[in-house]
VOTORVO-695010 format. One record per residue: x, y, z of N, C-alpha, C, CB in turn. Coordinates in steps of 0.2 Angstrom, whole numbers, plus 2048, in hexadecimal, padded with zeros to 3 digits. Glycine has a CB too. Layout:
! residues N
<kelo n_xx="X" n_yy="Y" n_zz="Z" ca_xx="X" ca_yy="Y" ca_zz="Z" c_xx="X" c_yy="Y" c_zz="Z" cb_xx="X" cb_yy="Y" cb_zz="Z"/>
...
END
This chain:
! residues 128
<kelo n_xx="E26" n_yy="E39" n_zz="710" ca_xx="E2A" ca_yy="E3E" ca_zz="714" c_xx="E28" c_yy="E45" c_zz="711" cb_xx="E31" cb_yy="E3C" cb_zz="714"/>
<kelo n_xx="E28" n_yy="E49" n_zz="716" ca_xx="E27" ca_yy="E50" ca_zz="714" c_xx="E2D" c_yy="E53" c_zz="713" cb_xx="E23" cb_yy="E54" cb_zz="71A"/>
<kelo n_xx="E2D" n_yy="E59" n_zz="70F" ca_xx="E33" ca_yy="E5D" ca_zz="70D" c_xx="E38" c_yy="E5F" c_zz="713" cb_xx="E31" cb_yy="E63" cb_zz="709"/>
<kelo n_xx="E35" n_yy="E60" n_zz="719" ca_xx="E39" ca_yy="E62" ca_zz="71E" c_xx="E3E" c_yy="E5C" c_zz="720" cb_xx="E35" cb_yy="E64" cb_zz="724"/>
<kelo n_xx="E3B" n_yy="E56" n_zz="721" ca_xx="E3F" ca_yy="E50" ca_zz="723" c_xx="E44" c_yy="E4E" c_zz="71D" cb_xx="E3A" cb_yy="E4A" cb_zz="724"/>
<kelo n_xx="E42" n_yy="E4F" n_zz="717" ca_xx="E47" ca_yy="E4E" ca_zz="712" c_xx="E4D" c_yy="E53" c_zz="712" cb_xx="E44" cb_yy="E4E" cb_zz="70B"/>
<kelo n_xx="E4B" n_yy="E59" n_zz="713" ca_xx="E51" ca_yy="E5E" ca_zz="714" c_xx="E55" c_yy="E5C" c_zz="71A" cb_xx="E4E" cb_yy="E65" cb_zz="715"/>
<kelo n_xx="E52" n_yy="E5B" n_zz="720" ca_xx="E56" ca_yy="E59" ca_zz="726" c_xx="E5A" c_yy="E53" c_zz="725" cb_xx="E51" cb_yy="E58" cb_zz="72C"/>
<kelo n_xx="E58" n_yy="E4E" n_zz="722" ca_xx="E5B" ca_yy="E48" ca_zz="720" c_xx="E61" c_yy="E4A" c_zz="71B" cb_xx="E57" cb_yy="E43" cb_zz="71D"/>
<kelo n_xx="E60" n_yy="E4E" n_zz="716" ca_xx="E65" ca_yy="E50" ca_zz="712" c_xx="E6B" c_yy="E54" c_zz="715" cb_xx="E62" cb_yy="E54" cb_zz="70C"/>
<kelo n_xx="E69" n_yy="E59" n_zz="719" ca_xx="E6E" ca_yy="E5D" ca_zz="71D" c_xx="E72" c_yy="E58" c_zz="722" cb_xx="E6A" cb_yy="E62" cb_zz="721"/>
<kelo n_xx="E6F" n_yy="E54" n_zz="725" ca_xx="E72" ca_yy="E4F" ca_zz="72A" c_xx="E77" c_yy="E4B" c_zz="726" cb_xx="E6D" cb_yy="E4B" cb_zz="72E"/>
<kelo n_xx="E75" n_yy="E48" n_zz="720" ca_xx="E7A" ca_yy="E44" ca_zz="71C" c_xx="E80" c_yy="E48" c_zz="71A" cb_xx="E76" cb_yy="E41" cb_zz="716"/>
<kelo n_xx="E7F" n_yy="E4E" n_zz="718" ca_xx="E84" ca_yy="E52" ca_zz="715" c_xx="E89" c_yy="E54" c_zz="71B" cb_xx="E82" cb_yy="E59" cb_zz="712"/>
<kelo n_xx="E86" n_yy="E55" n_zz="721" ca_xx="E8B" ca_yy="E57" ca_zz="727" c_xx="E8F" c_yy="E51" c_zz="729" cb_xx="E86" cb_yy="E59" cb_zz="72D"/>
<kelo n_xx="E8C" n_yy="E4B" n_zz="729" ca_xx="E8F" ca_yy="E45" ca_zz="72B" c_xx="E95" c_yy="E43" c_zz="726" cb_xx="E8B" cb_yy="E3F" cb_zz="72C"/>
<kelo n_xx="E93" n_yy="E44" n_zz="720" ca_xx="E98" ca_yy="E43" ca_zz="71A" c_xx="E9E" c_yy="E48" c_zz="71B" cb_xx="E95" cb_yy="E44" cb_zz="713"/>
<kelo n_xx="E9D" n_yy="E4E" n_zz="71C" ca_xx="EA2" ca_yy="E53" ca_zz="71D" c_xx="EA6" c_yy="E52" c_zz="723" cb_xx="E9F" cb_yy="E5A" cb_zz="71E"/>
<kelo n_xx="EA3" n_yy="E50" n_zz="729" ca_xx="EA7" ca_yy="E4E" ca_zz="72F" c_xx="EAC" c_yy="E48" c_zz="72E" cb_xx="EA3" cb_yy="E4D" cb_zz="735"/>
<kelo n_xx="EA9" n_yy="E43" n_zz="72A" ca_xx="EAD" ca_yy="E3D" ca_zz="72A" c_xx="EB2" c_yy="E3D" c_zz="725" cb_xx="EA8" cb_yy="E37" cb_zz="727"/>
<kelo n_xx="EB2" n_yy="E42" n_zz="720" ca_xx="EB7" ca_yy="E43" ca_zz="71B" c_xx="EBD" c_yy="E46" c_zz="71E" cb_xx="EB5" cb_yy="E47" cb_zz="715"/>
<kelo n_xx="EBD" n_yy="E4A" n_zz="723" ca_xx="EC2" ca_yy="E4F" ca_zz="725" c_xx="EC6" c_yy="E4C" c_zz="72B" cb_xx="EBF" cb_yy="E55" cb_zz="728"/>
<kelo n_xx="EC5" n_yy="E46" n_zz="72D" ca_xx="EC8" ca_yy="E43" ca_zz="733" c_xx="ECF" c_yy="E41" c_zz="731" cb_xx="EC4" cb_yy="E3D" cb_zz="735"/>
<kelo n_xx="ED1" n_yy="E3F" n_zz="72B" ca_xx="ED8" ca_yy="E3D" ca_zz="72A" c_xx="EDC" c_yy="E42" c_zz="726" cb_xx="ED7" cb_yy="E36" cb_zz="726"/>
<kelo n_xx="EDA" n_yy="E48" n_zz="725" ca_xx="EDD" ca_yy="E4D" ca_zz="721" c_xx="EE4" c_yy="E50" c_zz="724" cb_xx="ED9" cb_yy="E53" cb_zz="720"/>
<kelo n_xx="EE4" n_yy="E50" n_zz="72B" ca_xx="EEB" ca_yy="E52" ca_zz="72E" c_xx="EEA" c_yy="E51" c_zz="735" cb_xx="EEB" cb_yy="E5A" cb_zz="72D"/>
<kelo n_xx="EEF" n_yy="E52" n_zz="739" ca_xx="EF5" ca_yy="E57" ca_zz="737" c_xx="EFA" c_yy="E53" c_zz="732" cb_xx="EF9" cb_yy="E59" cb_zz="73D"/>
<kelo n_xx="EFF" n_yy="E57" n_zz="72F" ca_xx="F04" ca_yy="E54" ca_zz="72B" c_xx="F0A" c_yy="E57" c_zz="72D" cb_xx="F02" cb_yy="E55" cb_zz="724"/>
<kelo n_xx="F0F" n_yy="E53" n_zz="72E" ca_xx="F16" ca_yy="E55" ca_zz="72F" c_xx="F1A" c_yy="E55" c_zz="729" cb_xx="F1A" cb_yy="E50" cb_zz="735"/>
<kelo n_xx="F1D" n_yy="E5B" n_zz="727" ca_xx="F21" ca_yy="E5C" ca_zz="721" c_xx="F28" c_yy="E5D" c_zz="723" cb_xx="F1E" cb_yy="E61" cb_zz="71D"/>
<kelo n_xx="F2D" n_yy="E5A" n_zz="720" ca_xx="F34" ca_yy="E5C" ca_zz="720" c_xx="F36" c_yy="E5E" c_zz="719" cb_xx="F39" cb_yy="E57" cb_zz="723"/>
<kelo n_xx="F3C" n_yy="E61" n_zz="718" ca_xx="F3F" ca_yy="E64" ca_zz="712" c_xx="F45" c_yy="E60" c_zz="711" cb_xx="F3F" cb_yy="E6B" cb_zz="712"/>
<kelo n_xx="F46" n_yy="E5E" n_zz="70B" ca_xx="F4D" ca_yy="E5B" ca_zz="709" c_xx="F4F" c_yy="E5F" c_zz="703" cb_xx="F4C" cb_yy="E53" cb_zz="706"/>
<kelo n_xx="F55" n_yy="E62" n_zz="704" ca_xx="F59" ca_yy="E66" ca_zz="6FE" c_xx="F5C" c_yy="E61" c_zz="6FA" cb_xx="F5D" cb_yy="E6B" cb_zz="702"/>
<kelo n_xx="F5A" n_yy="E60" n_zz="6F4" ca_xx="F5D" ca_yy="E5B" ca_zz="6EF" c_xx="F62" c_yy="E5E" c_zz="6EB" cb_xx="F58" cb_yy="E57" cb_zz="6EB"/>
<kelo n_xx="F64" n_yy="E64" n_zz="6EC" ca_xx="F68" ca_yy="E68" ca_zz="6E8" c_xx="F70" c_yy="E68" c_zz="6EB" cb_xx="F66" cb_yy="E6F" cb_zz="6E7"/>
<kelo n_xx="F74" n_yy="E6C" n_zz="6E7" ca_xx="F7B" ca_yy="E6D" ca_zz="6E9" c_xx="F7C" c_yy="E74" c_zz="6EC" cb_xx="F80" cb_yy="E6C" cb_zz="6E4"/>
<kelo n_xx="F76" n_yy="E77" n_zz="6EE" ca_xx="F76" ca_yy="E7E" ca_zz="6F0" c_xx="F73" c_yy="E7E" c_zz="6F7" cb_xx="F72" cb_yy="E83" cb_zz="6EC"/>
<kelo n_xx="F75" n_yy="E83" n_zz="6FB" ca_xx="F72" ca_yy="E84" ca_zz="702" c_xx="F6B" c_yy="E88" c_zz="701" cb_xx="F77" cb_yy="E88" cb_zz="707"/>
<kelo n_xx="F66" n_yy="E86" n_zz="704" ca_xx="F60" ca_yy="E8A" ca_zz="704" c_xx="F5F" c_yy="E8E" c_zz="70A" cb_xx="F59" cb_yy="E85" cb_zz="704"/>
<kelo n_xx="F5D" n_yy="E94" n_zz="70A" ca_xx="F5D" ca_yy="E98" ca_zz="710" c_xx="F55" c_yy="E9B" c_zz="710" cb_xx="F62" cb_yy="E9E" cb_zz="710"/>
<kelo n_xx="F53" n_yy="E9D" n_zz="716" ca_xx="F4D" ca_yy="E9F" ca_zz="718" c_xx="F47" c_yy="E9C" c_zz="714" cb_xx="F4C" cb_yy="EA7" cb_zz="716"/>
<kelo n_xx="F47" n_yy="E95" n_zz="715" ca_xx="F42" ca_yy="E91" ca_zz="712" c_xx="F3B" c_yy="E91" c_zz="715" cb_xx="F45" cb_yy="E89" cb_zz="712"/>
<kelo n_xx="F36" n_yy="E94" n_zz="712" ca_xx="F30" ca_yy="E94" ca_zz="714" c_xx="F2B" c_yy="E90" c_zz="710" cb_xx="F2D" cb_yy="E9C" cb_zz="714"/>
<kelo n_xx="F27" n_yy="E8C" n_zz="714" ca_xx="F22" ca_yy="E88" ca_zz="711" c_xx="F1B" c_yy="E89" c_zz="713" cb_xx="F23" cb_yy="E80" cb_zz="712"/>
<kelo n_xx="F16" n_yy="E8A" n_zz="70E" ca_xx="F0F" ca_yy="E8C" ca_zz="710" c_xx="F0B" c_yy="E86" c_zz="70C" cb_xx="F0D" cb_yy="E93" cb_zz="70E"/>
<kelo n_xx="F08" n_yy="E82" n_zz="710" ca_xx="F03" ca_yy="E7D" ca_zz="70D" c_xx="EFC" c_yy="E7F" c_zz="70D" cb_xx="F04" cb_yy="E77" cb_zz="711"/>
<kelo n_xx="EFB" n_yy="E85" n_zz="70E" ca_xx="EF4" ca_yy="E88" ca_zz="70E" c_xx="EF1" c_yy="E89" c_zz="715" cb_xx="EEF" cb_yy="E84" cb_zz="709"/>
<kelo n_xx="EF5" n_yy="E86" n_zz="71A" ca_xx="EF3" ca_yy="E86" ca_zz="721" c_xx="EF8" c_yy="E89" c_zz="725" cb_xx="EF1" cb_yy="E7F" cb_zz="723"/>
<kelo n_xx="EFB" n_yy="E8E" n_zz="723" ca_xx="F00" ca_yy="E91" ca_zz="727" c_xx="F07" c_yy="E90" c_zz="724" cb_xx="F00" cb_yy="E8F" cb_zz="72E"/>
<kelo n_xx="F0C" n_yy="E94" n_zz="727" ca_xx="F13" ca_yy="E94" ca_zz="724" c_xx="F18" c_yy="E91" c_zz="729" cb_xx="F15" cb_yy="E9B" cb_zz="722"/>
<kelo n_xx="F1C" n_yy="E8D" n_zz="727" ca_xx="F22" ca_yy="E8B" ca_zz="72C" c_xx="F28" c_yy="E8D" c_zz="728" cb_xx="F22" cb_yy="E83" cb_zz="72D"/>
<kelo n_xx="F2D" n_yy="E90" n_zz="72C" ca_xx="F33" ca_yy="E92" ca_zz="72A" c_xx="F38" c_yy="E8C" c_zz="72C" cb_xx="F36" cb_yy="E99" cb_zz="72D"/>
<kelo n_xx="F3C" n_yy="E89" n_zz="727" ca_xx="F41" ca_yy="E84" ca_zz="728" c_xx="F48" c_yy="E86" c_zz="729" cb_xx="F40" cb_yy="E7F" cb_zz="723"/>
<kelo n_xx="F49" n_yy="E8D" n_zz="728" ca_xx="F4F" ca_yy="E90" ca_zz="729" c_xx="F54" c_yy="E8E" c_zz="723" cb_xx="F52" cb_yy="E8E" cb_zz="72F"/>
<kelo n_xx="F5A" n_yy="E8C" n_zz="725" ca_xx="F5F" ca_yy="E8B" ca_zz="720" c_xx="F60" c_yy="E83" c_zz="71F" cb_xx="F66" cb_yy="E8E" cb_zz="722"/>
<kelo n_xx="F60" n_yy="E81" n_zz="719" ca_xx="F61" ca_yy="E7A" ca_zz="718" c_xx="F67" c_yy="E79" c_zz="713" cb_xx="F5A" cb_yy="E77" cb_zz="714"/>
<kelo n_xx="F6C" n_yy="E76" n_zz="715" ca_xx="F72" ca_yy="E74" ca_zz="711" c_xx="F71" c_yy="E70" c_zz="70C" cb_xx="F78" cb_yy="E72" cb_zz="716"/>
<kelo n_xx="F75" n_yy="E70" n_zz="707" ca_xx="F75" ca_yy="E6B" ca_zz="701" c_xx="F74" c_yy="E64" c_zz="703" cb_xx="F7A" cb_yy="E6C" cb_zz="6FC"/>
<kelo n_xx="F6F" n_yy="E60" n_zz="701" ca_xx="F6E" ca_yy="E59" ca_zz="702" c_xx="F6B" c_yy="E58" c_zz="709" cb_xx="F75" cb_yy="E56" cb_zz="702"/>
<kelo n_xx="F6A" n_yy="E5D" n_zz="70D" ca_xx="F67" ca_yy="E5C" ca_zz="714" c_xx="F60" c_yy="E5B" c_zz="714" cb_xx="F6A" cb_yy="E62" cb_zz="718"/>
<kelo n_xx="F5D" n_yy="E58" n_zz="71A" ca_xx="F56" ca_yy="E58" ca_zz="71B" c_xx="F55" c_yy="E5B" c_zz="722" cb_xx="F54" cb_yy="E50" cb_zz="71B"/>
<kelo n_xx="F4F" n_yy="E5F" n_zz="722" ca_xx="F4D" ca_yy="E62" ca_zz="728" c_xx="F4A" c_yy="E5D" c_zz="72D" cb_xx="F49" cb_yy="E68" cb_zz="727"/>
<kelo n_xx="F48" n_yy="E60" n_zz="733" ca_xx="F43" ca_yy="E5D" ca_zz="737" c_xx="F3C" c_yy="E5E" c_zz="735" cb_xx="F44" cb_yy="E5F" cb_zz="73F"/>
<kelo n_xx="F38" n_yy="E5A" n_zz="737" ca_xx="F31" ca_yy="E5A" ca_zz="735" c_xx="F2E" c_yy="E60" c_zz="739" cb_xx="F2D" cb_yy="E54" cb_zz="737"/>
<kelo n_xx="F29" n_yy="E64" n_zz="735" ca_xx="F25" ca_yy="E69" ca_zz="738" c_xx="F1E" c_yy="E67" c_zz="737" cb_xx="F27" cb_yy="E70" cb_zz="735"/>
<kelo n_xx="F19" n_yy="E69" n_zz="73B" ca_xx="F12" ca_yy="E67" ca_zz="73B" c_xx="F0E" c_yy="E6C" c_zz="737" cb_xx="F10" cb_yy="E66" cb_zz="742"/>
<kelo n_xx="F0A" n_yy="E6A" n_zz="733" ca_xx="F05" ca_yy="E6E" ca_zz="72F" c_xx="EFE" c_yy="E6B" c_zz="731" cb_xx="F06" cb_yy="E6E" cb_zz="728"/>
<kelo n_xx="EF9" n_yy="E6F" n_zz="732" ca_xx="EF2" ca_yy="E6C" ca_zz="733" c_xx="EF0" c_yy="E68" c_zz="72C" cb_xx="EED" cb_yy="E72" cb_zz="734"/>
<kelo n_xx="EF2" n_yy="E6B" n_zz="727" ca_xx="EF0" ca_yy="E68" ca_zz="720" c_xx="EF6" c_yy="E69" c_zz="71B" cb_xx="EE9" cb_yy="E6B" cb_zz="71E"/>
<kelo n_xx="EF7" n_yy="E64" n_zz="717" ca_xx="EFC" ca_yy="E65" ca_zz="712" c_xx="EFB" c_yy="E61" c_zz="70C" cb_xx="F03" cb_yy="E62" cb_zz="715"/>
<kelo n_xx="EFE" n_yy="E63" n_zz="706" ca_xx="EFC" ca_yy="E60" ca_zz="700" c_xx="F03" c_yy="E5F" c_zz="6FC" cb_xx="EF8" cb_yy="E65" cb_zz="6FB"/>
<kelo n_xx="F02" n_yy="E5B" n_zz="6F7" ca_xx="F08" ca_yy="E5A" ca_zz="6F3" c_xx="F0C" c_yy="E60" c_zz="6F0" cb_xx="F07" cb_yy="E55" cb_zz="6ED"/>
<kelo n_xx="F08" n_yy="E65" n_zz="6EF" ca_xx="F0B" ca_yy="E6C" ca_zz="6ED" c_xx="F0A" c_yy="E71" c_zz="6F3" cb_xx="F07" cb_yy="E6F" cb_zz="6E7"/>
<kelo n_xx="F0F" n_yy="E75" n_zz="6F3" ca_xx="F0F" ca_yy="E7A" ca_zz="6F9" c_xx="F12" c_yy="E81" c_zz="6F6" cb_xx="F13" cb_yy="E78" cb_zz="6FF"/>
<kelo n_xx="F11" n_yy="E86" n_zz="6F9" ca_xx="F14" ca_yy="E8D" ca_zz="6F8" c_xx="F1B" c_yy="E8C" c_zz="6FB" cb_xx="F0F" cb_yy="E93" cb_zz="6FA"/>
<kelo n_xx="F20" n_yy="E8C" n_zz="6F8" ca_xx="F27" ca_yy="E8C" ca_zz="6FB" c_xx="F2B" c_yy="E92" c_zz="6F8" cb_xx="F2A" cb_yy="E85" cb_zz="6F9"/>
<kelo n_xx="F2E" n_yy="E95" n_zz="6FD" ca_xx="F33" ca_yy="E9B" ca_zz="6FB" c_xx="F39" c_yy="E9A" c_zz="6FF" cb_xx="F30" cb_yy="EA2" cb_zz="6FD"/>
<kelo n_xx="F3F" n_yy="E9B" n_zz="6FB" ca_xx="F45" ca_yy="E9A" ca_zz="6FE" c_xx="F4A" c_yy="E9E" c_zz="6FA" cb_xx="F48" cb_yy="E92" cb_zz="6FE"/>
<kelo n_xx="F51" n_yy="E9E" n_zz="6FD" ca_xx="F56" ca_yy="EA2" ca_zz="6F9" c_xx="F5C" c_yy="E9D" c_zz="6F8" cb_xx="F58" cb_yy="EA8" cb_zz="6FD"/>
<kelo n_xx="F5F" n_yy="E9E" n_zz="6F2" ca_xx="F65" ca_yy="E9B" ca_zz="6F1" c_xx="F6A" c_yy="EA1" c_zz="6EF" cb_xx="F65" cb_yy="E96" cb_zz="6EB"/>
<kelo n_xx="F6F" n_yy="EA2" n_zz="6F2" ca_xx="F74" ca_yy="EA7" ca_zz="6F1" c_xx="F70" c_yy="EAE" c_zz="6F0" cb_xx="F78" cb_yy="EA6" cb_zz="6EB"/>
<kelo n_xx="F6C" n_yy="EB0" n_zz="6F5" ca_xx="F68" ca_yy="EB6" ca_zz="6F5" c_xx="F63" c_yy="EB7" c_zz="6EF" cb_xx="F6D" cb_yy="EBC" cb_zz="6F5"/>
<kelo n_xx="F62" n_yy="EB1" n_zz="6EB" ca_xx="F5D" ca_yy="EB1" ca_zz="6E6" c_xx="F57" c_yy="EAE" c_zz="6E8" cb_xx="F60" cb_yy="EAE" cb_zz="6DF"/>
<kelo n_xx="F51" n_yy="EB1" n_zz="6E7" ca_xx="F4B" ca_yy="EAE" ca_zz="6E9" c_xx="F48" c_yy="EA9" c_zz="6E4" cb_xx="F46" cb_yy="EB4" cb_zz="6EA"/>
<kelo n_xx="F46" n_yy="EA3" n_zz="6E7" ca_xx="F43" ca_yy="E9E" ca_zz="6E3" c_xx="F3C" c_yy="E9C" c_zz="6E6" cb_xx="F48" cb_yy="E97" cb_zz="6E3"/>
<kelo n_xx="F37" n_yy="E9B" n_zz="6E2" ca_xx="F31" ca_yy="E9A" ca_zz="6E4" c_xx="F2E" c_yy="E94" c_zz="6E1" cb_xx="F2C" cb_yy="EA0" cb_zz="6E4"/>
<kelo n_xx="F29" n_yy="E90" n_zz="6E4" ca_xx="F25" ca_yy="E8B" ca_zz="6E1" c_xx="F1E" c_yy="E8D" c_zz="6E3" cb_xx="F27" cb_yy="E84" cb_zz="6E4"/>
<kelo n_xx="F1A" n_yy="E8F" n_zz="6DF" ca_xx="F13" ca_yy="E91" ca_zz="6E0" c_xx="F0E" c_yy="E8D" c_zz="6DD" cb_xx="F12" cb_yy="E99" cb_zz="6DE"/>
<kelo n_xx="F0A" n_yy="E89" n_zz="6E0" ca_xx="F05" ca_yy="E85" ca_zz="6DD" c_xx="EFF" c_yy="E8A" c_zz="6DB" cb_xx="F01" cb_yy="E80" cb_zz="6E2"/>
<kelo n_xx="EFC" n_yy="E88" n_zz="6D5" ca_xx="EF6" ca_yy="E8C" ca_zz="6D3" c_xx="EF1" c_yy="E8D" c_zz="6D8" cb_xx="EF3" cb_yy="E89" cb_zz="6CC"/>
<kelo n_xx="EEF" n_yy="E88" n_zz="6DB" ca_xx="EEA" ca_yy="E88" ca_zz="6E1" c_xx="EEA" c_yy="E81" c_zz="6E3" cb_xx="EE3" cb_yy="E8B" cb_zz="6DF"/>
<kelo n_xx="EE6" n_yy="E80" n_zz="6E9" ca_xx="EE5" ca_yy="E7A" ca_zz="6EC" c_xx="EDE" c_yy="E77" c_zz="6EB" cb_xx="EE7" cb_yy="E7A" cb_zz="6F4"/>
<kelo n_xx="EDB" n_yy="E79" n_zz="6E6" ca_xx="ED4" ca_yy="E77" ca_zz="6E5" c_xx="ED3" c_yy="E70" c_zz="6E4" cb_xx="ED1" cb_yy="E7B" cb_zz="6DF"/>
<kelo n_xx="ED7" n_yy="E6D" n_zz="6DF" ca_xx="ED7" ca_yy="E66" ca_zz="6DE" c_xx="EDC" c_yy="E62" c_zz="6E1" cb_xx="ED7" cb_yy="E65" cb_zz="6D6"/>
<kelo n_xx="EE0" n_yy="E64" n_zz="6E5" ca_xx="EE5" ca_yy="E61" ca_zz="6E9" c_xx="EE2" c_yy="E5C" c_zz="6EE" cb_xx="EEA" cb_yy="E65" cb_zz="6EC"/>
<kelo n_xx="EE4" n_yy="E56" n_zz="6EF" ca_xx="EE2" ca_yy="E52" ca_zz="6F4" c_xx="EE7" c_yy="E52" c_zz="6FA" cb_xx="EE2" cb_yy="E4A" cb_zz="6F2"/>
<kelo n_xx="EE5" n_yy="E54" n_zz="700" ca_xx="EE9" ca_yy="E54" ca_zz="706" c_xx="EED" c_yy="E4E" c_zz="707" cb_xx="EE5" cb_yy="E56" cb_zz="70C"/>
<kelo n_xx="EF4" n_yy="E4F" n_zz="709" ca_xx="EF8" ca_yy="E49" ca_zz="70B" c_xx="EF5" c_yy="E45" c_zz="710" cb_xx="EFF" cb_yy="E4C" cb_zz="70C"/>
<kelo n_xx="EF2" n_yy="E48" n_zz="715" ca_xx="EEF" ca_yy="E44" ca_zz="71A" c_xx="EF4" c_yy="E44" c_zz="720" cb_xx="EED" cb_yy="E3D" cb_zz="718"/>
<kelo n_xx="EF2" n_yy="E40" n_zz="725" ca_xx="EF6" ca_yy="E3F" ca_zz="72B" c_xx="EFC" c_yy="E3B" c_zz="72A" cb_xx="EF2" cb_yy="E3C" cb_zz="731"/>
<kelo n_xx="F02" n_yy="E3D" n_zz="72B" ca_xx="F08" ca_yy="E3A" ca_zz="72A" c_xx="F0E" c_yy="E3E" c_zz="729" cb_xx="F08" cb_yy="E36" cb_zz="723"/>
<kelo n_xx="F14" n_yy="E3B" n_zz="728" ca_xx="F1A" ca_yy="E3F" ca_zz="727" c_xx="F1C" c_yy="E3F" c_zz="720" cb_xx="F20" cb_yy="E3C" cb_zz="72C"/>
<kelo n_xx="F1E" n_yy="E45" n_zz="71D" ca_xx="F1F" ca_yy="E45" ca_zz="716" c_xx="F26" c_yy="E49" c_zz="715" cb_xx="F1A" cb_yy="E48" cb_zz="712"/>
<kelo n_xx="F29" n_yy="E48" n_zz="710" ca_xx="F2F" ca_yy="E4C" ca_zz="70E" c_xx="F2E" c_yy="E50" c_zz="707" cb_xx="F35" cb_yy="E48" cb_zz="70E"/>
<kelo n_xx="F2F" n_yy="E56" n_zz="708" ca_xx="F2F" ca_yy="E5A" ca_zz="701" c_xx="F36" c_yy="E5B" c_zz="6FF" cb_xx="F2C" cb_yy="E62" cb_zz="703"/>
<kelo n_xx="F37" n_yy="E57" n_zz="6FA" ca_xx="F3E" ca_yy="E57" ca_zz="6F7" c_xx="F3E" c_yy="E5D" c_zz="6F1" cb_xx="F40" cb_yy="E50" cb_zz="6F3"/>
<kelo n_xx="F43" n_yy="E62" n_zz="6F3" ca_xx="F43" ca_yy="E67" ca_zz="6EE" c_xx="F49" c_yy="E67" c_zz="6EA" cb_xx="F43" cb_yy="E6E" cb_zz="6F3"/>
<kelo n_xx="F48" n_yy="E69" n_zz="6E4" ca_xx="F4D" ca_yy="E6A" ca_zz="6DF" c_xx="F4C" c_yy="E71" c_zz="6DC" cb_xx="F4D" cb_yy="E65" cb_zz="6D9"/>
<kelo n_xx="F52" n_yy="E74" n_zz="6D9" ca_xx="F52" ca_yy="E7B" ca_zz="6D7" c_xx="F55" c_yy="E7B" c_zz="6D0" cb_xx="F55" cb_yy="E7F" cb_zz="6DC"/>
<kelo n_xx="F52" n_yy="E7F" n_zz="6CC" ca_xx="F54" ca_yy="E81" ca_zz="6C5" c_xx="F57" c_yy="E88" c_zz="6C6" cb_xx="F4F" cb_yy="E80" cb_zz="6BF"/>
<kelo n_xx="F5E" n_yy="E88" n_zz="6C6" ca_xx="F61" ca_yy="E8E" ca_zz="6C7" c_xx="F61" c_yy="E93" c_zz="6C1" cb_xx="F69" cb_yy="E8D" cb_zz="6C9"/>
<kelo n_xx="F60" n_yy="E90" n_zz="6BB" ca_xx="F5F" ca_yy="E95" ca_zz="6B5" c_xx="F58" c_yy="E98" c_zz="6B6" cb_xx="F60" cb_yy="E90" cb_zz="6AF"/>
<kelo n_xx="F53" n_yy="E95" n_zz="6B7" ca_xx="F4C" ca_yy="E98" ca_zz="6B7" c_xx="F4A" c_yy="E9A" c_zz="6BE" cb_xx="F47" cb_yy="E93" cb_zz="6B5"/>
<kelo n_xx="F4E" n_yy="E99" n_zz="6C3" ca_xx="F4D" ca_yy="E9B" ca_zz="6CA" c_xx="F46" c_yy="E98" c_zz="6CD" cb_xx="F4D" cb_yy="EA3" cb_zz="6CA"/>
<kelo n_xx="F45" n_yy="E92" n_zz="6CB" ca_xx="F3F" ca_yy="E8F" ca_zz="6CD" c_xx="F40" c_yy="E88" c_zz="6D1" cb_xx="F3A" cb_yy="E8D" cb_zz="6C7"/>
<kelo n_xx="F3B" n_yy="E86" n_zz="6D5" ca_xx="F3C" ca_yy="E80" ca_zz="6D9" c_xx="F37" c_yy="E7B" c_zz="6D6" cb_xx="F3A" cb_yy="E81" cb_zz="6E1"/>
<kelo n_xx="F39" n_yy="E74" n_zz="6D8" ca_xx="F35" ca_yy="E6F" ca_zz="6D6" c_xx="F34" c_yy="E6B" c_zz="6DD" cb_xx="F37" cb_yy="E6B" cb_zz="6D0"/>
<kelo n_xx="F2F" n_yy="E67" n_zz="6DD" ca_xx="F2E" ca_yy="E63" ca_zz="6E3" c_xx="F2C" c_yy="E5C" c_zz="6E2" cb_xx="F28" cb_yy="E66" cb_zz="6E8"/>
<kelo n_xx="F2E" n_yy="E57" n_zz="6E6" ca_xx="F2C" ca_yy="E50" ca_zz="6E6" c_xx="F2B" c_yy="E4E" c_zz="6ED" cb_xx="F32" cb_yy="E4C" cb_zz="6E3"/>
<kelo n_xx="F25" n_yy="E4B" n_zz="6EE" ca_xx="F23" ca_yy="E4A" ca_zz="6F5" c_xx="F23" c_yy="E42" c_zz="6F6" cb_xx="F1C" cb_yy="E4C" cb_zz="6F6"/>
<kelo n_xx="F26" n_yy="E40" n_zz="6FC" ca_xx="F27" ca_yy="E39" ca_zz="6FE" c_xx="F23" c_yy="E38" c_zz="704" cb_xx="F2E" cb_yy="E37" cb_zz="6FE"/>
<kelo n_xx="F20" n_yy="E33" n_zz="705" ca_xx="F1D" ca_yy="E31" ca_zz="70B" c_xx="F22" c_yy="E2D" c_zz="70F" cb_xx="F16" cb_yy="E2D" cb_zz="70A"/>
<kelo n_xx="F23" n_yy="E30" n_zz="716" ca_xx="F28" ca_yy="E2D" ca_zz="71A" c_xx="F25" c_yy="E28" c_zz="71F" cb_xx="F2C" cb_yy="E32" cb_zz="71D"/>
<kelo n_xx="F20" n_yy="E2A" n_zz="723" ca_xx="F1E" ca_yy="E26" ca_zz="728" c_xx="F17" c_yy="E28" c_zz="72B" cb_xx="F23" cb_yy="E25" cb_zz="72E"/>
<kelo n_xx="F13" n_yy="E24" n_zz="72E" ca_xx="F0D" ca_yy="E27" ca_zz="732" c_xx="F0F" c_yy="E2B" c_zz="738" cb_xx="F09" cb_yy="E21" cb_zz="734"/>
<kelo n_xx="F0B" n_yy="E2F" n_zz="73A" ca_xx="F0C" ca_yy="E33" ca_zz="740" c_xx="F0D" c_yy="E2F" c_zz="746" cb_xx="F07" cb_yy="E38" cb_zz="741"/>
<kelo n_xx="F11" n_yy="E31" n_zz="74B" ca_xx="F13" ca_yy="E2D" ca_zz="751" c_xx="F0D" c_yy="E2E" c_zz="755" cb_xx="F19" cb_yy="E30" cb_zz="754"/>
END
């Protein structure tokens, strides 16, 4: 084979691999569960593919699902408890594996001393 055919074959293989890997990445439906004894207000979630505002979430309550094109086990989350701002900021998404197509719950806990959030993700169901 000449070098042109080898390069063409290599580019074709890479393109096919890239296309086949992306088919199950999203969309992903995310809901929020407040696992604390506090009311969350102005809850915003950014999964690297846009921001959804979940509004106010009472203690122990779970929201409706909102759709993201792509979501991870970590997300940029900002909310308020008694007018105090709490954030969860992932370092980056470089080594994160997407959750994929499905419905997931971000269970949020808050440390009121340090004013930080923690997250636990549960898989709920496949997409309808």
